[in-house]
C-alpha positions in Angstrom: -41.3 14.6 65.0 -41.0 13.7 61.3 -39.0 10.6 60.4 -39.0 7.2 58.9 -42.1 5.2 59.6 -44.3 8.0 60.8 -46.2 8.4 57.5 -44.4 11.7 56.6 -43.2 12.3 53.1 -40.1 14.4 52.5 -39.4 15.9 49.1 -36.3 17.9 48.2 -36.2 20.1 45.2 -32.8 20.9 43.9 -31.1 22.6 40.9 -28.2 20.3 40.2 -26.6 21.9 37.2 -24.4 24.2 39.3 -23.0 21.5 41.6 -19.8 19.6 41.1 -19.9 16.3 39.3 -19.1 14.2 42.4 -22.0 15.7 44.3 -24.3 15.5 41.3 -23.4 11.8 40.9 -24.1 11.1 44.5 -27.5 12.8 44.3 -28.4 11.0 41.1 -27.2 7.7 42.5 -29.2 8.0 45.8 -32.2 10.1 44.9 -35.3 9.5 42.8 -36.3 11.8 40.0 -40.1 12.5 40.4 -40.7 14.7 37.5 -38.9 16.2 34.5 -40.4 18.6 32.0 -38.3 17.1 29.3 -37.3 13.5 30.1 -34.6 13.4 27.4 -32.9 16.5 28.9 -32.9 14.8 32.3 -31.4 11.6 30.7 -28.7 13.7 28.9 -27.9 15.4 32.2 -27.5 12.1 34.0 -25.3 10.7 31.2 -23.1 13.8 31.2 -22.8 13.7 35.0 -21.8 10.1 34.9 -19.2 10.8 32.2 -17.7 13.7 34.1 -17.7 11.7 37.4 -16.0 8.7 35.8 -13.3 11.0 34.4 -12.8 12.5 37.9 -13.0 9.3 39.9 -9.3 8.2 39.6 -8.3 11.5 41.2 -10.9 11.2 43.9 -9.7 7.7 44.7 -6.1 8.8 44.9 -7.0 11.7 47.2 -8.9 9.3 49.4 -6.0 6.8 49.5 -3.5 9.6 50.4 -5.9 11.0 53.0 -6.4 7.7 54.7 -2.7 6.9 54.6 -1.9 10.2 56.3 -4.6 9.7 58.9 -3.3 6.2 59.6 0.3 7.5 60.1 -0.8 10.6 62.0 0.7 12.9 59.4 -2.4 14.8 58.3 -1.5 18.3 57.0 
């Protein structure tokens, strides 16, 4: 079985440009870029993703607050 500590290496290759900014941000935050044909393009993509995510974050935070409040009061719709 593959897993942490067994000497296996897992690599995921993904095309990120078609994903939403929140998902792209999470991937860029948690993953490691191994190779980019044009490093400047990768840096521009990361910067654009961060800018889009930060513009969206207040709405995501409000959604989370409302969702948790509804869950706590038993009024999920």
